[in-house]
N, C-alpha and C positions, 0 to 999 in steps of 0.2 A: 813199219821195220821195212814193208816191201819197196818202199820209195828210198830209203837208206841202201839197200842193196841194188839198186838200182842207180843211184850217186857212185857207190863203188865199182860199178859193172860187174857184178856178181848175179848170176843166174840163181834163181830159187834152187834149182837142182844140185847147184854146189855149194847150198847155204853150209851145210853140215862140215863140210873141209875148211871154209871159209870160217867160220866160228869157231872149229877146232885148233885153229892154227891160230887164233886169238886167245884161246885159253891156257892152250900150251906155254904162250909167251907172257902173260901174265902171271902163270905158277912160277916160270924161269925166274921172272923178275924177283917174286917174291921169294924165292930162295936166295938168290944171289943178294939180296938185301939182308935176312939173316946171317949166311955165311960172312958177309963181309962186318956187320956190326959181333961175330962171334955168337950168336944166341940161337937157341933152338928153332926147329923147324919140326913138327910133330903131327902125323896123323892121327886122330883120336877115332878109337874103335866105336864108341857110340854118340850121339848129337847130345843125349841126356847129361853127359859128365860137364860138371860147373866148370867152365873154363877160364871163370875170374877166380875161383879157388885154386885152380892150378897155378895160372898166373901170378898170384899171390906167394904161393909156396915157392916156385921157380924164383920170384925177386927176391924173397927174405932168404932162400937157399946161396944163393948168388951174389947177394951184396949189390943188387939193381936199385938204384937211387933215381935214376932217371934215363931216357930213351927207351929201346925197343927191349922188350921182355923176352918174346916167343911168338911163334908166328903156328896158330893151328888152323888145323881143316879136319872136316867129318862131313860126311854125305848125309846131306837134310835134304828137305823138301822145299822148292822154291817155284817161282812161276817163271815160265820160258818159254822160247818159241820152238818149235817143231814144224816140219815138212809135212803136211797131209795133204791127202789125194781128195779130189770132190767127186762124187759117184755120178751125177748129174752131168756137169761138165765136162769129166775126165780132165781136168787141170787139175796141179798141184799149187799149194797156197801155204804162206804159213798161218800158225795160231798160237797163241799163249795160251798156256795150259798148266796145269799142275805136272811135275816131273821132278827127277833127283838131279843134286849136283854137288858138289865140293866146293863151298865159300872157305875164304881164308878169312881168318882172325886175327888181327894184327894187334897185339896186346903191349902195350908201351906205359912208361910213367911219363906224362907230359909235364914241362917245366912249369906251366900255367894251370892246367887242367887236371894235373893228379893223374890217377891210374883210369885210362881210358881204353875202348878199344875200336876198330875200325873192321866191321867186314863188307868183304870184296865178294860180291859174287860172280864166279868165273865162268858164265855161261851168258849170252846176250839174255835180257838188255844192261847187264852188267850193273846191278843196282849196289849202293853202296848205304851200308847204317853204320851211324857212330853211336854207341851208348857212352854216356858219362855220367860222373855224379856228382853235383854242386857242393856235396860236404867235404870228399875230396881235394876240390878245387879250395875250399875255404881252407881246409888245413895247411894247403901251401900258401895260401894270403898270409893266415894269420902266422907262418914262419917267418914269412920276410918282414912282416909288421912287429914281429918280437912280443906277439900275445901268447902266453902258457894258454893251455887246454890238455884236458884228459879224453882222448878219444877210443870208444870201444865197437868195434864195428861198424856199422854205419849210424854212430851216434855219438854225439857230444855229451859227457856226461857233466863236465864242470867248464867254466871257460873262464879266463881272467876278466876280461873284459868284454862283457856281453853287448854293449852298446857299438863296441868298435867293430866287433867281430859281425853286427847286423850290419854296419854301415858297407863292410867288404861284402857281404853278400849281395845288397844291395847295386854293388858296381857290378855285380856279373850280370844283372839286368841291362845296362849298356852296352855289353858284347858286340862286336860287329861280327855277327855268326856266318856272313858269307866269308870274310878275310880268313878266319880262323877255318872253317870248314876245308876253304878253298887250298890250303896250306897242307891239311891232313890229308887230304886226296891226291894232290901231287905227291906227298909223300909214301903213302899206300898203294898207290893204283896209278904209277907213272905213266900207263898206255891212256890215260882217260883223254886227252888232248889228240891224241891221234885219233883214235876210235870215234870220237865226235865230230871231228876236222870237215866229213864228207858233206853233212846237211846244216853247218854250223852251228850243232846243238852243244847245250850245255847242263848240267847236273842243276836241277831244280830243290833246292834245299826245304823240306819239310820236318815237322816233330810230330811221328804216330802217336808218340802216348809221351805224357807229361806228368810228373809228380809234384808235388809242391805241399812242405811238410812244413807244421808250427811246432815248434818244441817248446813243452814248459820244463825248465829246471827246478825239480823240488831240491829241498834242501839235502834229505834223507830218505832212503828208500821207505821204512816206516811210515812217512808222512802220506806219500801216494798211496802206500798198498793199504791204509786204514781209509782213503776216501775212493779209490778206483771200484769195487765193488759197487757202491751206490751212483757212480757215472755210469757203468753198464746197464743197471739196471734202468737206471733213469733214459738212457738212451735207447735201450729196447722197449719200454714199457710205455715212455710218454711221446716219442717223437712219431706221430703218424706218417701217412704218405705227404701231406701239405706241408708237414715240416719238413722232410727230407727234401722235396723239390724247392722249399724256399732256402735253405742252405746250398743248393745248387744253383740259384738264380732264376729258378723254374718258376713259370707262372702256376696260382692256383685258380682258376678264372672265375668259379662259382664264387655267389655272395655268401654261401654257408660257411666256404672256405675249404670244400671238400674236392676233392681232385676230379676234374670235370670229366662227363662221361666219353666226351669225344677225345680223350686222351687215350692214345693207343699203345705207348711205351710201359715198360717196367718199374715198378718202384718195390726195390727190395729191401730190408733190413736182416742182417744174420747176425750169429756171434759164432767165434771159431777160436778153439783152444789151442793155441801155439807152443811150442817147448820155451820161447821166452815169455808168453804173457797170454792175456786174453785179450781176441780184437772184436770190436764191433764194426760194421759197415754197413754202410746205406746207398744204393746205387740206384740211378735212374737213367736209364737208355746207354749204360755202358761208361757211363761218369759215376764216381763215386766220393764218397766223404768215408774215412776210416778212423778209428780211435784203437790205440795199443799204448798198452804201458810197456816202456821197453827199460831194459838195462837197471831194474831197479827202481829209478827215481826220475823217468822222464815218460812224461806224458806226451805222446804225440799224437795229432791233429793233423791227416793227409789228404789231401784233395788229388786225384787222377783222373785226368783228361783224356781220353780218348777219341771222343767224338766233339769238335770244335765248333760244329754247327748249329749245336745247342747253345751257343751265347753269341754275344753281339760284341761288336767294335766301332766304335767311333771315328770313320776315316772319309776318305774320298773315294771314288770308283779307281779301281785297278786301272793303271794306265792314264792316269787323270788324276796325278796327285796335285794340282792347283784347283783341282773343281770343289764344287760343293760337297761338304761333310755330311754324313746322316750315320744312324746306327744300321751297319751292314752285319752278315754273319761271318763271325771268325774264324779266320784260314789256318789251314795247318801251316802255313808257311812260317819259315825260323823269323821273319821280317815281325811278327806278333807274338812271339814269344812275352813280350813283356805286358802284354793284354793278357794271356793265360796266366802268366804271374798275378796280375793284380786281381782277375775274376778268383784266381784259388785262395789266395791271400784273404781276400772278402769271404769264402764260403768256410775258409777255418776259422774266421772272427766271428761267424754267426753262429758257428757249431759251437764255438767254446761259450759264447754269450748265452746261448739257451743252456747250454751246460750248467752257467754258471749260478742260475736258480737255484741248482739241487746243493750247492756248497754255501748257500748263505747261510750264517749261524742265526741271523736275526728273524724274527717269525713272517710268513709274507704279508700279514696284517700290518705290521710295524713298517716293514720296508716299504710299501705300498702307501701306507698312509696319508702322503703329503698328497698324490693324486685325487683323496678322496676326502680334502678341505678347499675349501673356496681361498681363492688367491688373488691379490692386487698386483696387477700388472700395468705400469704406463700410466697409475693413477686411475685403473680402471678396474674394476671387481669379476673376477670369471669363477662361475660357478665349480662347484666340486664335480669330480668326476665317478660315475658309479658303475664300476666294471661287472656288475652281476646284472645289472640291467641289461636287454637285448640292444638297445640302441649304441649305448656306449662301449659293448663287448665287441659290436660289430664295426665299429670305428676302429678301434684299437688292433683288430684282426686285421682292417683293411689297410691299414699304413704301416703293418708288420710284413705285407705280402712279398714274396721273394722278387718280384719283379722291379719292385722298387730301391732294394738294398743298395745296389750298384748307382742306378741313373738319379734317383730319388723321384718323387711325387708332384704333380701339380694340382690345380685346385679341378682342371676337367676331370683328371684320373679317377679322385672319389667321387666325382658328381656322377659318372657312369656304373660306379659300383652301388650306388643309392638309387640311380635313375637309369637304368639300362639303356632304354628309348628317349631319344632326342627330342626334346618338347619343341613347343614355341619360342620365337626370340624374347618374348615377355616369360614365359614359363624359365628356360635357362638363365635369364639375370636373377628372377627372385632364386633358383637352385645356385647359382654362383656367391649369392650372398651368402645363403645358408652355408655352404663349404668353405667361405670364408671366416665365418664366425667360428667355426670348428676348429679351424687350421688354429687360429688364435688362440681359443684355448689351450689345445695341445701344447701351443706352443709356450704360453703361458706356465703351463705346468711341467715345461722343462724335457717333455718327451718328444718334441719336434723341435731343429733349427733349421732354418731359410739357409740356401747357399748362395754367397754372396754374387750379386750381380746375373740373377737368375729368377724364375719364378717357380723354383724348385725348392723341396723340402727333404730333409732326409731326417730319420730318428735317431736322437740322440745317443751316444753310448748309454747314458745311466738310464734312459729312455728304453734301450732295448733291454736290461735287464727287470725293470719293471714290469714291461708289458709281456715277457716271457713267461715270468713268475705269474701274474695273474691268467695268462691265457692257461699256464700248465695246471695251474689250481681248479681253473674253470673244466678241463678236459680230463680231470681226476677223477674216478669214482668215489662212492661211500667207503668202501672198502679200504681202499688204497690209503684215504684220508685219516681212515681211523688208526690203520697199522703204523701209521706214521706220527698221529697223534700220542700212541701207547708207546 
């Protein structure tokens, strides 16, 4: 910041006067845009008021279908710069600290994005936040495509063509975000180019938080109402900490499947009664998977990512797009939103597959009978699996671990679970042979499938259900099983 003032030929002692002038111009530009569009500019007495609800009310009352709805301002906490003195050096300097300011909220109905808002902080460093909802955007897409739907609040309770609607949602992942956000920046913060020019600075777009939901639409509300209490009970009583970590793609490093004592984060599962229903939430280090019953007939599984560094993305080093690719920490940059969606969709799918074991009408013994019988694959007989024996149970637990769900597992990965210490070359060859036979066995029973062109294997969809059911039964105590049998 001091380098910026130097480039602007502004002394630190003159910072307040300099910043106040820019703040006044930003507010004046916003007021002028509201006047030009004939829309209200309101100061809200409390920052706790729902600006979105107010914007929807104004849009409905005034018949706004596109463009600016209103601009709101309210006094809020923020991080900004102040001039402070240093007692020892007797010099003044700038510090970034919590303070109060009045950001501007530009609410509008975007032709493509639907209802969204841009929040412009009116004091250095003039941060800009955009909040948008993929379902509002989907509604606009379906309107253009001629797909009928019924929407209640933030939920579609009926869609005429689900497959086409899903294809439209998938198109959102191919958005050129810097282009879209740049145009919104020009529209709602027109002074940004002038402010950034002295040191050639630009806005760097990141996603501070993202929510990705998978909605299952039931034919009627009674069907979900009859099932949901069992899902809530299953989610709270059966899913232990290692399961929650697996849903979010985190490792459960010990061979026993317990959380490693070196893991210093928090794994929390809780239940909350909300006006519209019961919510079950599992969180690991600030990221979470939630389950809702919404609008009577919609079961929603939602993954929220606040800390991207907990996940990986396969890419080259930043600044070297043509370099060697490897698994690197997922960044907050909007350029990797596609990966957030991929990670979140996988987490939702894992959670749903784990829940599926409670919805099976078939007894677990019958559903899993196939893996408990010998099979013939490619002319070779493969033995039956015994999920109640420790070796086979440990093998099933190992292949279902969270770190393998996204990227698959290799022979060496299973070796490290069974033999943590690296052996001699001869021992490693023998161990590799043992694991190769185990992989062949699991593939013969349809629990694993090979990823074409690689040495990796992933659990099949049917295999996930079978393994989840078996491991859930192994974890249940006698009292729980007696109640279910009764």
